[in-house]
C-alpha positions in Angstrom: 0.0 0.0 0.0 3.0 2.3 0.5 4.6 1.7 -2.9 3.3 4.8 -4.7 4.1 7.1 -1.8 7.6 5.6 -1.4 8.4 6.1 -5.1 7.0 9.7 -5.1 9.0 10.6 -2.0 12.2 9.1 -3.4 11.7 11.1 -6.7 10.8 14.3 -4.9 13.8 14.1 -2.6 16.2 12.7 -5.2 16.9 9.7 -2.9 16.6 6.5 -4.9 17.9 4.5 -2.0 14.5 5.0 -0.3 13.0 2.6 -2.9 15.8 0.1 -2.2 15.1 0.2 1.6 11.4 -0.2 0.9 12.1 -3.3 -1.2 14.3 -4.8 1.5 11.8 -4.1 4.2 9.0 -5.6 2.2 11.0 -8.7 1.4 11.9 -9.1 5.1 8.3 -8.8 6.2 7.1 -11.1 3.4 9.8 -13.7 4.5 8.5 -13.6 8.1 4.9 -14.0 6.8 5.8 -16.9 4.6 7.6 -18.7 7.4 4.8 -18.2 9.9 1.8 -18.8 7.7 1.7 -21.9 5.5 0.0 -21.2 2.2 -0.2 -24.4 0.1 -0.7 -26.7 3.1 -3.3 -24.5 4.7 -6.5 -26.6 5.1 -9.0 -23.7 5.2 -9.7 -22.7 1.6 -10.6 -19.1 2.4 -7.4 -18.6 4.4 -5.4 -20.2 1.7 -6.9 -17.9 -0.9 -6.2 -14.9 1.2 -2.6 -15.9 1.8 -2.1 -16.5 -2.0 -3.4 -13.0 -2.6 -0.8 -11.7 -0.1 1.9 -13.6 -1.9 0.8 -12.2 -5.2 0.7 -8.6 -3.9 4.1 -8.9 -2.4 5.5 -10.3 -5.7 4.0 -7.4 -7.7 5.2 -4.8 -5.2 8.8 -6.2 -5.0 8.9 -6.6 -8.8 7.8 -3.0 -9.4 10.2 -1.6 -6.8 13.1 -3.4 -8.4 12.0 -2.1 -11.8 12.0 1.5 -10.5 15.6 1.1 -9.5 16.5 -0.6 -12.8 16.8 -4.2 -11.7 14.9 -6.9 -13.6 13.3 -9.4 -11.2 13.9 -13.1 -11.8 10.9 -15.2 -12.7 12.2 -18.1 -10.6 15.2 -19.2 -8.7 
């Protein structure tokens, strides 16, 4: 939800590292979520769908943030 604001602030202040810090913070938070909340093995379908949506949102935000700073995101590792 903060992506647009972060990019605007980084551009306004001429501080591109703000986007890099946002990307690192988001990746750290996502990693904590992923380790704490099973997605595929979640038995409740509604919870699983919500967690998949969070995964997709994090993927898009990180990919966009990397794109802003000129880094192409890998499709898979």
